N, C-alpha and C positions, 0 to 999 in steps of 0.2 A: 414471542416469535418474531415480531417485526424488529425488535432490538437486535437479535442475532443475525437476521438477514441483512440489516443495515451495516453491521460491523463487517460481515463477510464481503458485502458489496464494496465497501470502502477499501478494504485490504486488496481485493481483486483489482479495483481501478488503479490503485497505487502501483501494484506489480505490473499490470497491463501497460501503464504509462511508460515504464522503463523498457519493457519488452518491445513496444512499438517503436522506440527510438533506435532499435536495432543493436543494442549493446548490452552485454551482460555486465553486471556490476564487477568492477575490478576489486581484487582482494590483496591486501598486504598484511604481513604479520607485524606484531608489535616490534620485533627486532628490525624488520625492514623499515618500519616507521622511524625508529631512532637512528638508523644508519643512513637512510635516504629521505630525510624529512623534506628536502626540496622537491624531489620527484613525486613523493606521495601528495604533498600539498598542491603541486602543479596539476596532477590528475584530479584531485578533489575540487580544484577551482572550476573544472569543466563538468564533473559529474560526481555524485556521491560514491565513496569507496568504503568497502567493508574492511575493518581492522580485526584480525584474528588474534586470539590468544590461546595457545595450546591447540592449534588447528581448528578452533571453533570460532565462528563469528561472534564478536563481543561488542563492537562499536561501529558507528557509521560516522565518517568524516565527510562534511560537505561544505560548500561555500555558504557564506551568509545569505547570498541572494537566493540560493535553493532553499535554505531554511526558512527565509521570510516568505517565499512563495508557498511552501508547505503550510506554514502557520496561517497564511492568508486564506487558505481553503477551509479554515475552520479546524476544529479538532477532529482528526480522522477517526478516532476511536470514540467519538461522542455517542452515547446511547440515549435515545429518546424514549420517553414513555409514550403510550399510545396517544394521549391527548396533547403531547408536546411536539409530535412529528410535524415538520413543515409540510404544507399541503402538496407541494410538487414532489417531495420525497414519498409521502404517503400514497399518492396516485401511482407513482412508479412502482412502489413495492406491491401495491394491491394488484396492479396489472400483471406483474411478474408472478406473484403467488397464484393468481387465478389461472394463468397460463400453465404453471407447473401442476396445479390440481387437475386441470383439464387433460393435460398430457399424461398424467399418472392414471387417471380414471380409464383411459382407453386400454390400458394393459389388462383390465379386468372385464372387458366387454365380451370376451370369448366364451 
């Protein structure tokens, strides 16, 4: 259970980080990428961009600096076993789970 919650939390934090910056991710098709490589790479130097293929997102293009920052945060999809979870993360998850359990139990008090 903790593993799944951690994964969802990390994905949420990654998405929230970009939403808080106030900009939706720009999207370019593979055709636009080949025809406008300068424009696409210019945008990607400032923020990650999605590259679509057949109208579906397939790739993310980002600056090396953004990539290194992302790698520096650790593996965002790292799954910990119960005994491997770092204490600060375990405390945060335990608090959140306890709050959700308490919030859910009030639904059945009637």
